[in-house]
N, C-alpha and C positions, 0 to 999 in steps of 0.2 A: 022504882023501875026494876023489873026482873032481868038482871044482867045476864043470867045464863041463857034465857030464851033469846035475848038479843043476838047472841053470837051464833045461834044455831038456826035462826030463821033465814039467814042468807047462806052463803057458801064460802069456802076459803078463798076462791078467786075474787069474789066481791069484797071480802075482808081485806085482801092484799091491795086491791084497787083503792080502798079507803085509806090505808096506811100510806100508799104512794102519794095520793093527793094531799094528805095532811103534811107529809114530809116536805113536799115541794112548796107548799104554802109557807112553812115555817123554817125552811132550810137556813136562811140568813141568820135567824135568831139562834137556832141550834148550834151553828158553827161558831158564832160570836161568843156564846156562852161556853162552848168547849175551849175556845182560845183563852178565856178568863181562867178556867180550870187549869189549863196547861201552863199558864204564866206563873203559877205558884211553884217555887222551886222546892218541892217536898222530898228532898233527898234524905232518906232515913238513916243512912250509914254514917253521915257526917254531922257532928254535933253543931257545927256552924249554921246548919239549916234547921235547927230544932224549932224555932219560932215559926218558920215557914211551913213545916209539917203540921204543926198545930193549927195554923191559919187554914191549911187545906182541909183539915178535918172539919173545922167550923163552917167553911164554905159548903162542903157536901151536906152537912147536917141541915143548914139553912136552905139550901137548894131543894133538897128532898121535901122539906117541910113547906116551903113557900110555893114552889113550882109544881110539885108532884102531889102534895097534899098528904104526905105521910106523917105519922106521929113519930118524932125522932128524938134521939138523945145521944150524948157522947158518954160512952162507958169508960171510966178511967182505968188505966192499967199501970204496971210498972214501967211501961214504955209509952208508946203513943196511943191515943184513945181509939177505941172501936166506935165507928159510926153505926148506930143501930136504928132501924126504922120499921114501921109496920103500916100496912094498908089492909085492914081486915074488913071485908064487906059482907061475907056470908059464910058461916061455918060449914055449910054444905058444899061450898066451892073447893076445888083443889087449892093447895097452898104450895108456894114456891119460895125457897130461900135463895136470895141473890147474894153471891159472894163476889167481891172484887177488892182491889187494893189501890189506895190513893198515893202511896209512896213510889218514888222512882229511883233509878240508878243515878250515880254521879254522872255529870255531863262530860267529864274529862275524856280525852284531851280537847280543850276548848278551841285550840288553834285549827282543828280539823273540821269545825262546824262552818258551813257556808253562811248561816245566819245564827244569831244568839240562841242557845238552847231553850231559854225561857222567855223568848219573844216570838210566840208562835207565828209562823209565816206560811202563807198559802202560795204554792207554785207547782206547776206541772200536775195539777189535779190532786195535790196532796197537802196535808198540813204537817209542817216540820216543827218538831219540838221534842225535848226529852219527855218521855211518857206518852207520846202521841199514839203509839200502838200498844205499849206495855206500861200500864194497863188502862190509862185514863181514857183514851179514845174508845176502847172496847167496853169499858164500864159505862161510858157515856151513852153508847147505843142501847145498852140494856135499859138504862134509865129513861131514854127517850121513847122506846117502844112501850114502856109502861105509862109514860106520860101521855102518849097518843090515846091509849085505851081509857085513861082517866078523863081526858078532855072530851072524848066521844061518849063518855058514860057507858063504856062497854068493857070494863076490866073484867075478864072472865075468871078471875082467881084471886086468892089472897096472896099478898107479897110480904116477905120479911127481908130486910136489907141487913147484911153483915159485912161491913167494909173496914178493912184494916190499913194501918200505916206502917207495917213492918214486913211485908212479904219479901222485899228485896234483901232482908237480913235474916230470913229464916222463920219469920212469924213467931217469935218467942212469946210475945204478950198474948196473942190470940190463942196460941197453943195452950198456954197456962189457963186462959179463961175457959176454953172448951173442956179442959180436963176437970174443971171445978164447977161448971154451970151447965144445966140442961138447956137444950135448945127447944123451941116450940115444935109441936108435931107438924110435920110437913109431908108432902108427897114426893118432892124431888128438889135437889139443889141445882142451881144454874150458874155457870161460870163462863165468861168470855175473856179468856186470857191465853188463847192458843191461836194457831194459824191454819190456813188451808193451802193446798198445793199451788193454786193460781187463782186469778180473778174469775176464770171460767170453769174451774174445777173445784167445787166445794168438798169439804171433808169434815168428819166429826171425830175428834180425838177420843179414842176408846181406851187408851193405855198410856200411862205415865210411868217413867222409871223413878225409883226412889233414889236417895243419896245418903252417903255417910262420908263425912269430911273430917280430916285429921291433920295434925301437925306433929312431926317427930323431931325432937331436939336430942342431939347426942353430944356429950362433952367428953373430951379425952384428956390430953395433958393440961397442966395448970395454966399454961400460957402457950402462945405460938412458939414452936421449936424450930431450930435450924435443921433443914432436911438433910444436910450433909453430915452433921454431927450425930443426929438422932435417927435418921432414916434407916429403917430395917430393924430398929430396936424397940419401937413403940408402935402401937396400933393407931393408924391415922383415922380420926373420926369421919372424915369425908369418904375415905375408902370403905369404911364399915357401912356408912349410910348407903352408898351406891350398891354395895353387896346386898343389903337388906331389900332395897327397892327391886333389884334384879331377881331376888328370890320370890317376891310377891307376884311378878308378872313375867310370863314367857313371851318374848317378842315374836318368836317364830310361829307358835300356835295361836297366839292371841288369847291365851287362857290365863286365868288367875290361879296361882299355885297354892293358895292357902288351903289347908285341909278342911274338908266339909263345906267349903264356900258355896258349892252348887247344890247342896243337899235339898233345898226347898224350891229350886227353880222348876217351874212347870213349862213343858214344851208346848208350843202352839200346835194346833191340829193342822193337817195338810190343807184343809179349807181356809183356815185363818192365814196360813203362810201364802196361799195363792192370792187372797185378797190384799195382803200386805205388798206382794210383788207388783200389783197393779199401780201402786202409788210410788214405786221406786224410781227416782230420777236416774237418767243414764249416767254411767261412770264418767263420761266426758264432761257432763254438766257439774258433777261433783268435783272433778279435778279443776275445772275452771273456777269454781267457787273457792276451793281451799288452796289451790296451788300444788296439791299433792295427789298422786293416784290413790285409790281406795286401799285400805289395809284392813282385812276382815279376820274374824275368828275362824279357825278351820271348821268346815262343815256348815258355814252360814254365809249368806251374801253380805256385802258391806252395809246394805240398808238394814238387814236384820241385826247386824252387829251393833248398830248405833240406835236401835229402837227396842228390840225384844230380848236382847242379851245383856248380861252384866258387863261392865267395863271398869277399867282402872286407869287413872290418869295422874301424873305428877303435875301439880298446879304451880309449884314454886320450889326452887332449889338454890341454896346459897351456902357458901363456906369459903374461908381463906381469903386470899388477896384478890381484889376485884379491880385494881387500878391498872394504869398503863404499864406496859413492859412486864418484867418478871420479878418475882420475889420468892426465893426458895425457902418456903416454910412448911411445917406440918401444922395445920390450923388447930386451934384449941377446941373448936366446935363445928358442927355441921347440922344443917336444918333442911327440912322438906315439908311442903304442904302437899297432900295428895287426897284423892277422893275416889269413891266407888259409886257407880250408878247401878242401881238394883232393879230387879224385875219383879212382877207380881208373885206373891207368896213368900218373898224374902222379907225379913224383918231387920231394919237397920240396927237395932240394938243387939240382936244376935250376931250380926256381922261385926259390930264394934268389938264384941267380946272375942270373936275368932281372930280378929286383927291383933288385939292386945296379946292374946296367948301366943300367936305366931311370932310377933316381933320380940316378945320376951324370950322366946326360945333361941333367938339369934344374937342376943346381947352377951358378949364375953364378960368374964369376971373383971372387975376394976373399971368398967365403963359405966358412966352415969347417963341415964336417958329419961325422957318424959314423952309420953304419947298423949297428946291433948285432943279430945274429941270436940270439934267445934259445934257441929250440928248434924242432924239427920232427919230423914223423913221416909216414910214407907211408900212403896209403889201403889198404883191404882189401876184397876181394869174394869171397864163397863161391859157387861155381857151384850152381845149383839142381839140377843132375844129380849132385851129390856124394852118394855113398851115405850119408855121415854126416848130411847135411841130411835125407835121406829117412827115416833111422832116427829122428832127432830129431822130424821131422814126425809119425811114428807115435806116439812117446812122448807128445807134447803132445795129440794127438787122443784117446789112450786116457784120459789123466788129466783133461782139460778137457771131453771130449765134443764138441769143436769143432775143425775143421781149422785149424791155425795159418796165419797170413799170412807171406809173406817180407817182412821189414822193412828198409828202406833208411835207415840212421841218419845224421843230419847231424853228430853229434858225432864225436870222435876217441878212439881208444885206441891211441896210437902203437906200443905194444909188440906189438900183434896182428900187424901186417904183418911185424915182425921175427921173431916166433915162426914164422910161416908160411915165411919165407925160410930160417931156420936149420934147421928140422926137415924142410922140403920136404913138409909135410903140411898138410891142412886145419886151420883153427882154427874150432871150432864155438861160436857165441855163443848160449847158451841162458839168456836172462835171465828174471827174474820180478819186476822192479820195475814200478811203475805210474807214469804221468805225474804223478800227484798226490802222489808220495812226497816232494817238496820237497828233492831232493838239492841239496847245496851251499847250501842256504838254511836259515833258522831253522825249527825244528819238523820236521826231517827224520824220516821214519818208514818202517816196513815192515810191511805187513799180515801178521798171524800166519797168516791163511788162505793167503797167498801163500808163506809159509815152508813150510807143509805141502804145498801144491801143488808147490812146487819140489822138495822131497825125493821126493815121489811120481814126478814126471816124470823127474828125474835117475836115480832108482833103476830106473825102467822102461827108460830109455835104456840103462843098463848091461846089462839083460837082453837087449834087442833087439840090442845090439852083439855079445854073446856068441853069440846065435843066428845072426846074420849071419855071424860069423866061422866058426862050425862049418859052415855051408852052403857056404862058399867053400873049405874044406879037405877 
């Protein structure tokens, strides 16, 4: 069967109707199989779940092989295996790399879940479980859209699957693999691990911030000292630590004070800032969500400050006495975890070196310290004139009936920039999560309506990609 001609003898509306009928016919099976996927507690950060993460990798490998028809294998790594699969039909067809992750965040605190996190429950039109939205549910809709095309013998492209089990801990194994191994030649990478503004307003994530994460340990006296006997005569490591953190960030301007930190930052054009403003939630909604009024960098809106500008945050801070009441000591040590979110054109390793140099300049003689770099990842931006962005834009518009917005995401998916670098191709972020999905929190869920919409949209994108490819050849 000539699969390319199959897709283009009809039209995208007819194709969308076919997807819809197929989904409605198989909805019960699709959801039950998703529940099985979600029931596996694949928590990558906790060694107690190691066997479960391995079970989840095997589940995916066998599912892609048995239900989708892909040629699959588990690629061993120093950590959890990579699930790799191929569906190669015709070298002349466009090729897509599907990236996703099968690991999930820890479910804690367990007492705040209304139902057990690994006993997927359907209520209020959503499926509740850890990983329901991030990223098992969204990975599932990619797989089902491809499965539809396979079942209908109309897959209009070649597919490569690259699915990892360590995204929630910084993707160390996949990063090492990509640095050492070449990927197949593709036209575009496709990821569903992001969100859209609302059920009725779709969006395409075109920008991700990068990250650089550190821990600073400072040691002062050989032991905790009596603050009355020694206070004023020795340097308190907790005081020094807070001084250093204060030097990094100016709370009044919202700017990072490390020399040369902003050297590589590229400003958005007026047109891009105007598009970004269209997707800005009102300050009242932001305050209702966070419990605080917005706090922005000078010269930028609060939404720009959390999406297109670098930021600094203290993620953990501890020193000295933590118990009830008072204890008058000078602590022997002080510690902080902190991170920077980075924007396109910044390099996290360059930033790490700037941070190291800056902190070293603030450490007095006689004080021992260690700056540990936990992990980092570079930012990513997809040009709005990318043909793949424009095809995705058409797919969302067809399925939602509304033109999608370009979304500038404040979060990070470090592996995305590496995929773009290694493939030398665009990475398309077509997400279907909602801001209310409570990812990384108790009662995470994914709307079943969005599962259906996602399958429809991805399936339509496959059609449009094939049509575009034919028009170019």
